[in-house]
N, C-alpha and C positions, 0 to 999 in steps of 0.2 A: 416888467419887461415891455418895451414899446411894441415888440413883435408878437406879443401874446394878447389876444383880444377875448373879452367875455361878453356874451349877449343874452338878452332875454326875449329877443324876437328871432323866431326861427329863420325867417327869410334873410335877415341881416347876417346871422351866423353862417348860413349856407353860401351867401354871396361873398363873405369876407375871404374864404379860402382861395378865391380867384385872384386876390390882390397880391402882387409881388412882394410887398413889404410885410406880409403877415405869415409868420411861421407856424402859429398855433392858434386855434380858436376853441373856446369852451362855451357851449350853449347850456343855459340853465332853464329847463322846461321840459315839456313832454317829448319823449323820444319819437313818437309818430308825427308830432308837429314838425320836427326837424327833418325826418325822412321825407315827408310830403314836400318839403321845400328844396330837396336835393334833386338835381337832374339825373337822368339815367346814365349809367356808366361813368359816374363822376369821381369815384374813389378807386385807388389802386389796391388797397388792402383793408380788410376789416378784421379787427382783433378785439375780443372782449371776454369778460366773464359776467354773464347776466345774473340777476337776482335768482336765488334758487327757490323762492317761495317757502322759506322755512320759518317764517314768523320773526325774523330779526327786525330790529328797530327801524331799519331803513326799508322794510318790505311791508306792504299792506295786506298780503295774503299769505297763507301757508298751506295751500292745497294744490295737488297735482293738476286739477282741472284748470286752475288759473295759469299754471306754468304752460300747460299745452295750449290754451287758448291764446296766450300772449305770443307764443311762437307761431301759431297758425297765421296770425296777422303780421308778425315781424318778419318771418323768413322771406316771403315774396318781395317785401320792400328792400330788405338787405341784398337780395339777389339782383334786384332792379338797379340799385345804385352802384354795385360793384362792376368794374370794367371787365370786358372779356379778357381772359388770361390772368385776372387778379386772383388773389387768395383770401379765404376767410378762415379764421382760427377761433373756434368757440370753446371756451374752457368752462366745464361744469363738474360738479361732484355728485353728491348723493342727497336724495330727499328722505328724511326719516320721520315717520310719524306713527305713534302707537306701536313702536318697536318694529315696524315694517320698513324695509329699505328698498328704495328704487333708484337704479342708476340712471341719472338724468341724461346721459349721453345717448342712451337708447331712444328716448323721446325726441331728442334733438335730431338724431339721424333720420328718424321716421319723417320729420317735417322737411328737412333738406332733401331727402330722397324724392320728394314730390316735384322738386325743381329739376327738370331734365338736364339743364346745363351745369348743375353743381356736381362735381365729381369728388368723392372722398379719396384723399391721397394718403393720409396717415391717421391712426388713432394713437396719440402720444400719451404715454403714462407719465404723469408728474408725481414723483414720490418725494416725501419729506418725512422728517424725524419726530415732529411734534404735533400734538393735537389732543383732542379729548380722549381720555382713558375710559374705555368701556368696560363694564362689568359683566355684561350678558352676551357679548359677541367680540370678535377680534377688532381691536381698535383700528379705525380707518386711517391709513397713511398714504393714500394716493388719490388723485383726481385725474381727469382726462382732458385732452385737448383734441378736438376734431378738426383736421385741416382739410378744407375743400378748395379746389380750384374751380373757377368758372370757365368751363371748356376744357379741351384736351391739352392745350398748350399753356404753360405757366412759367414764372420766374422761379428758379431754384439755384441758389448760390451755395453749394456745399462747402467750397473752400472758405467761405466767410465764417463758418461755424464748426470747422474741424476742431477736435480735441486731441490731447496727446495720445500717442499710441501706447498701449499697455507695456510694451517693451521697446522704448525708443532706441534706435541704432541697431536693432536686430537685423541680421542679414541671412541670406539663404546659405545653408551649409553644404550643398551639393548641387550638381546639375549645371546647366549653362549659365544660370544666374548666381552661381556661388560667389559670395562676397558682396553681392548687391543688396540694397535694402529689401527686406521682405514685406515691409509695409510702406504706405505712402509717407514720404518724409515730411509732408505738410501736416500730417496728422490723420486721424480716422474719423469716419462718420460717427456722430454721437449716438446713433440709434434712436429707437422710439421709446425708451425709458430714461427719463431725465430726473436726476437727483438734485433738486434745487430747494434750499431752505424756504419754508413758508414764513410769512410775516407775523411773528408773535411778539410778545411784550418786550423783549430785549433786542429785537432786530433793529438794525440801524435805520431801516426805512420806516419804522412803525409810526403811524399817525393815530388820530382818534377813530379812524374808520375801523369798524368791527370785523371786516372780512376783506383784507387788503391783498391785492394782486402783486407779487414780487416783480420788481423790474427785470431781474435776471431771466425770468421765464419768457416774458413778451420780447425782451431784447433779442434772444436767440431767434425767435420767430421772424421778427422784423428784418434782422440781418440776412436771413436765408431766403426770405420770400418777397423782398421788395428791393427797389433800387434807390439810390440817392435822389432826393427831390420828389419821391412818391408821396401821395397823400394817404395817410393812415387814419382810418375812422374807427372810433370806439364809441358805440351808442350807450355804454354803461361805464363811464370812465372813472367813477369813484374819485380817488385822489390823483388820478391821471398818471398812474405808473406807466401806461402805454404811451402817453405823451412824452414822458421823460425819455424812454427808450427811443421813441421816434426822433426827437431832437438831437440826442446823442449821436445818432447815426445819420444825420443830415437829411431826415425826412421832414415833411410837413404833417400837421396833426389837426384833426377835427374831433371833438369829444363832446358828449352830452353828459351833464352832471346834475346832481340835485342841489348843490350849493356852490357859491362862488366866493372866493376870497380876493380875487384880482379886481382891478377897477372895471366897472361895467359900462358897456355901451348899449344903446337902444337897439 
């Protein structure tokens, strides 16, 4: 696609998103190099699922100290590049080592809480039906998304993500509203527990990536928390599921990845 660019130079990647004919940019390189090249308040929304430091083949470390240290450096930079009123959605799961489980969203929240302008709006539970079967504890079937806004005002389009009412067409049975719809005819708020299949072997979205972010999850976030034409930034975009969702909804995309399959620019 001529409107999708890939770069190995951070400054070129950061500059490309200002061009009218570029819909999506992917940078192959160090996340901090890209962030240092990005101006203050330059993105409308940040959404990502960072490495969990669990020793997977695409991770260099598997200890909590590395996870904490990376976020101590990362969070101030993410806050800086996010515009006032923008949203950040950070999806994480669990760290397990020596049979000891640590919920990573606790550690993430502690770092973002240091940024006075970042306000936690929701802790969304993403639940799914498949995963590792545990023998010595209950099998994990959920992860979390922390949604922060930068400042007290923010974009939130509930109508864009309403779901079917439990009882469509139900009406009030008595009182002054008798016969009128008892629920919003446009649908209901999806709540903060989302049942969305994770990407496993037979999933239609499955690629070679060992821990893939489902398009459906980030799609709902982007629809609700950004506007058409907004710039969506994913500093750990993997197979760019967030980029797919952004382009579907008429947004622009900037992502950082470890590998590139598209034609590369300098």
